[in-house]
N, C-alpha and C positions, 0 to 999 in steps of 0.2 A: 645332202643338207639344204641346197637352195630350194628343192621341191617341198622339204619340210616346213621351211620359213614361208613360202608361199602359201601352203596349205594352213599354217596356223595364223598368217596375214588375213585371210578369207574367212577363216571362221571367227576371229576377233571383230571383223567388220561386220559381218551378219549379227553377231550377237549384240553389237552396240545400234545397229540398225533396228532391232527387234525391241530394244530397250527404248528407244526413240520414240518408236511407233506407238508401244505401249503406254509410255507416259503421256504422249499426246492424246491417246484415247480415253485414258482417266482424267486429265485434267479438262479444263475448259477451254473454249476457243481464244481466250486471251492469253494463254501459257505459251510464253517464248522462251527461247534459249536466250544466254545474255550475250553469246556471240556465236555466229554461225560457223558450223564444222566443216570443213573441206575433208576430202578422203585423207589428205596428208595429216591434217590435224586431229583426225580421228586415230591415226596411228602414233601420233605424239603424246595426246593426252585421252585417256579412256574414261572422261568424266563429262556429263552435262550439268551445268548450273542453272537451274530453273530461276527464273525471277518469282519467287513465293509472294512478293507484294502485289503481283498482277493476277493472281487465284483469287477469285471471288470472295471466297469464304475469308481468308486472311486479309483481304482489303476491307472487309467489314470490319474488323477489328482496328485496322488502321482508322477508319472512319469515326470508330467510337472514341480514340485518342484526340483526334481532332474535334469532336463534339466537346470533350473534356476540357480542351484548351479554351475553347469558346466560353465556356462556362467559367472558367478560370479569370478569362479577361472581364467578362459581365460582371461577376461577383465583385472583382477589384474595382471596377468602375462605379458600381452601385454603393460599396463602402465608401469609397473616396466622395461620392456626391453626398451622401448623408452625413459623413464627418465634415466635410470641408463646404458644403454646399455648391460645390462646382466639380467638373470632371478635371482630375489631375492626370495628366498623361506623362509622367516622370519615369525615368529607367536610371535612377541614380545608382541602383544597384549592380546593373551592366556597365555604367560608366565607371564605377569605382574597381569592379573586377578586373576590367581591362585597362587599368590606367598603366600610363608611362608606355604606350605601345611602340612610339618611334624608338625607344630605347631597345625594346624587346626585337626590333626588325633589324637595328643595327647589329646587335649582339649575334642574331641568326644569321646573317651574313657572314661574319667573322667566323661561325662554326662551320658553316655549309661551305666557305671558299676553302677553309684548311683541310677540311675532310675531302674535299675535290682534289686537292693539289698533295697533300703531304702522302696518305697511303700509296697513291698511284706512282709518285716518283720515287718513293722507298723501293717498292716492287718492282719498277723498271730497272732501277740502278743495281739492285741485288741480282735479279734475272740475268743482267748482262754480265756482271761480274761472276757469278758463282759457278757457272758450268767450266770456266777453264783457269779459276785460280786456285792457287796452291794453298790458300788459306780460307778454305769454305767456311770453316767452323766460325773464324773471326770474324768474316763478313756477315755470316748468319747472325751472331750475337749481336755486332754493331747494328745491324738493320734493325733486329729485335728490339735492341734498347732504344734507338730512336723512336720506333712505334710506340713503344710502351710510355716513352717519356712525352710524346705528342698526344696521346690518347690521355695522360693524367693531367697534363697542363691546359691543352687547348680545349679539349673536349669535356674534360673532369672539373678541372678547376676553374675555369673561365665563367661559365653560365652560372655555376653555383655562387662564385664571387660576386657577380652581377645581382643576382636574386637578393642574396643576404645584405650586401651593401647599400643596395638602394631601395630595400623595404617593397619588392614588387608586389601587388595585389595578386589574390590566387590564380585568377584565369590566366594572367600575363607570367606567372610563375610556371604554371602547368604547360604552357606552350613552349618555354626554355628547356623546361627539364625533360620534358618527354621527347621534345626533338634532340636533346642531349643523349638520351637512352637511343633513340632510333639510329642515330648518326654513329654512335659507338657499336651497336649491333650489324648495321651497313658494313662499317669498316672491317670489322671482325670477319664477317661471311666473306668479304671480296678477298681479303688476305688469306682466310682458311681454305678457300676454293682453287687459289691459283699456285699458292707455294707446293702443293703435291704436283701440279702438273709441271713446275720448272725441275723438282726434284727428279721427275722420272724420264724427263727427257735427255736425250744426248747432247754432249758439249756443242755449241755453236748452232742449237735448234732452240732453245730456250725463248719463249715468246711470252709475252703478257697480252691482255685483251686490248682491242683498241680503245682510246680514250672516250669516244662515243658511246661505246657499250657501257663504260664506268659511269658516264653522266647520266644516262638512260636509267641504270640500276639505282642511282642515289634518288631519283624521281618516282620510279616504279613502286607500285603497291605490295612488294614482297621483301622479305628479310634474307631471303636466298639468293646468292649471286648464280647467275647462269650468263653464259654468253648468248643466248638467244632464249626468247620466250614467244609462246603462241601470241599471233598478232592480228587486231581485226582488220578488215578492208577500210574502213572508214570511220569517222567521227561522227557521233549523235550530238550535235551540240544543244538541240533542245533537251536531250537526257541530261547533260551536263548541268545545264542551268535549272532544271528540275531539282536535282541532287543537290546543287549548292542552295537554293532556295529552303530545300527541307533541312539542311544544317542550320540556316539562320532561324529557321522556325523551332528548330528545338531549342536553341538558346533561348529564346522567348519564353518557351514551355518551361525550361528550368527556371527561368527567374520569375515566373508565376508560382511555381511549386514553392520555392524557398520565401516569396513575399507572403503566400496566403497559408501555406502549412508548416514551414518550419520557423521562420524569423519571430513570428508571435510567440510559438510554444517556448522556444529555447530564451528568448528574453525574461520570461517570467519564470522558467526553471533555474535560470542563472541565480534569481534572487533567493533561491531555497537553500537550505542545508542539503548535503548531499549524503542521501540515506538508500536503503534498498528499496523502499517503496517507490520513492522517485523514480530510481534509475529503472525500475520495470515497467512502471507507466510511460515513461519517456521512450523506451525501447519498442513497446506496442505502439505508442503514437507515432512512430518514427517508421514503422514499416511501409506505409502507404507511401509517402514520398521517397524512400529509399528505393522503393520497387519501381516507381516511376522515373526515378533519375537512372537507375539500371537500364530499364528499357530505352530512354533516351540516349544514355552513352552508346548502347549498342547499335541503336537504328541511325544515331547521327555520325557515327565514326566508322564502324565496320560494314555499314550498309551503305549510306550515303556518300560521305567523304573518299573512302577507298574505291568505291564505284564511279565517282566523278573523276578521280586523276587515272583510273584505269582506262576509262573512256577516253579521255584527253590524249593518253599515251598509246592508245589502240593495244592495250594491254589485255590479252584474252582469258587469263587463268583467273576466273573470279572467285575461286574456292576462299574467300576471307573467313567464312564460318561454315558451320553445317547445322544440321536440325538440332541444336543444342537444347532446345525447349522440350523435347521428346525424350531425353535422356533418363534413364531409370538407374543411373549410377552417376556418382560424383567421378569417377574415372572417366566416363565417355564426357560429361559435360566439360572436364578439363581440356580433352581434345578436341572438342568442337565448338566451343564458346568463341575463341580467337585462334583460328587456323594459322594465322599470318606469326604470331608469336609463338605459338606450340611448335611449329614445324622447327623454329631457330632454335628452341631448346631441344627437341628432340635430336638434331642433326647435330649441335655444337656443344652440348652440356651432356646429354643421355649417350649418345652413340660415342661420344671422344672418351667420356669416362669408361665407358665399358672397354673400347678399344685399349685403353692406357692400362687397363687392369685385365686384359684379354678374358672379358667377359664372365669374370668372376663374382661380380658384387653386384647384381642387379637391384637389390634393395637399397644398396648404397648409392648407385645411380641416381634411383628414385627421388632420395633423400637431398642429394646436392640438386636436382632440379627443383624441389619445392624450396630448397634453402635459398638458392639464387632469385627464384621469382618472388620469395616472401621479402627479401633483402631489398631487392629494385624497387618493389611495391611501396614499402616503407620509408625508403629513401625518398622516393618522390612525394610521398605525402606529408613527410618531416620539412622538406624543404619548402614546399608551396605552402602549407599550414603555418611555417613557422615556428612549431614546437614538436617535441618528440613525444609522442605516445603510440607506443607499437600495438594498436589493436588489429591492425591489418596483418602484421608479422605472427602475433599469436593464433590468429585466425588460419593463417596459411599452415604455419608448422603445426599447430596443435589439431585443429578440427579439420583442417583440410586435409592432413596425412591420415589422420584416423579414417574419416569418410572415404577417402580415396581406396583404403583397403577394406573397409566395412562394406560400403555399398560400392562393390566392385560390378563388373561386366558379367558376373553370373546373376545379378539380380535383375529379373524381368517380370513384366506384369506391370497394370496401371498404378496399384498401390506404391511401387516403388518411385515413380513419377511424382506422385502425391508427396511423399516423403522428401524428395530432393526439392521439389519446389518450397514445399513447408521450411526446410532448412535454409534454403537461399534468402527467402521473405525474412525469417528471422535475423539471418546474419545481415542482410541490408539494414534492418532496422538498429542492431547494435552499432554499426558504423554510423550512420547518420546520426544516431544519439550521442555516443561517446565522444566522437570528432567536434559537434556541435558545441556539446558541453564545454569541452576544453577550448575551444575557439572563444567562446564568450568570456570563459574563466580566465583566460589570458588577458582579456581586455578589461574586465572589471575588477580584478585583482593584480595589477601590475606590480613587478617587483623591480625597484631601481636598478640594484646592482646583486643581480641574482648570482649563487655561487654554483658550482657543477651539479652538485646535488639538486639545486633548484631546478636546474634545466632538465634534469631526469625525471623528476617527480611530477606526476600531473597536477596541475594548478586547480582542476575541478574537484579535486580531492579536499583541499584545504579552503577552497574560496567560500566565505560564509556572508550573509547579509552584514554582519556587524563589521568585517574587515573590509567590506566592498566600499570604495572610495569614488568610484567612477560611474557608478549606476545613475545617479541622480544626474549627473552631467550629460551621461550618454541619453 
C-alpha cells in the first residue's frame, strides 16, 4: 500500500510539473501564478490559478475599458462645460448611494461580533456536553433552536430592520444585506462542517476548532470552512493597494455609466405611457450599460476585492472564478461565474439534499438549488431597492432552469458560446430596464397609504404622465 501511494504521488507530481511547464511555454513571459506552489502544496491542491489579467491579450481588453472610462469622464466634463459654462466636478450620485455610512458601519459591527461569538460558543458548549450526556437529543434540539433563533433575529431581522426603518440608499443597503447573506452562509458552513466531527468522535474526545481558526475563516474569501487552507509565504502590499485602487476605479466607472447612459434615458421613459414599444426600446438601449455593469461587478468583486483580501490573509486558494467567458452552456456558466458561491450551494444544498433523499431525486436537487439562489437574489434586490418586482426571480426560475437543461454541457462549438453571450446580454438589458423603470415610477408616482396589493403590483405598469405629480418637482 505504501509503495502504491508513493508511486501515485510521484506520477501526480510529474503530471503537474508538465502542466506548469506547458502553460508557461504557451503564455507570455508576464504570466505568473497567483501563489508559489511547494511540493507539499502540489499534493494538497492540484490546481494552478493563472493571473489572466497579466496576459498581454487580455490586458489589452483591460486597457480598452480604461480608455472607455476616460471617454466617459471627458464627455461628462465637456457636456457640463457646454451646459453650465464651467467644469462641474460633483459626485452627488455616489454621495447619495453611500449615504448614512456610519450607521452601516455600526450595524455591520454588531452583525460581525454576534457571528464571531454566538455560533462558536453554541458549538463549543454543545460539543462539551453532547458526548457524555444522557439527553443528547434534548441538548441537540436546544442548541439548534438557539442557533436558529440567533440566525433569525440578529442576522436576519436586525439588518433588514435597520435598512427599512432608516431608508438607507442603495449602495449602503447592498453592503449590509450582502454581508448579512455572507455571514449566514459562513455560520452555516462552520456548524455544518464541525457537527459531524463531534458526532463521529468517541466520548471525552470531542473537540472544536480553535477560535483563531474561526476568526480567520470569517475574513477568508471562502464560504467553505476548513481547519487549514493553503497559505502564501508573504504579503505583497503593492498588489493589495493595486486591487483596492481598481475597486475604487470601478465605483467611479459605474457612476459615469449611470450618469451618462442610464439616468437621462430613464428620466424620459418614466414620463411615457407603459407600452410594448417603449419597453422593447428600453431593453435594447439598456444592454450596453447592463453589460458594463456585469463586467464591473465581476472585475471589482470577484477579481479585485477577493484577491486583495486573499493576499492580506496569505490565502492560497484563488479559484474565485473560472473561465466563464468561454462557456458554451449555461450549466458551465453557472459553475464557473462565481465559484465561491457555487461551492457553497453544491456542498450544502445540492449534496445535502441528495444525501437526505438517498440520491433519488437529482432533478429535484437542482430545482432546490435554483430556488434558493433565486429567492436570495430577489430578497437582496427587493430590500435594497425598496420595492418588490420579481424580475430576477423569474429569470432564474424560468429562463435559468430552461437554459440550464437545454444549453447543457453537451453543447460544444463556438456557436453555442455566441448564443450564451447573446442571451446573457439580453438578460442584463431586461434587468437594467425593468428595475430602473420601477425605481423612477416609485418616486414619480408615490402612494401615500399603499395597500398590500399596491406593494406587490409594479408601479411602472400604472404610472402615467397624467397621474405623475412629482416629475416637475424632480
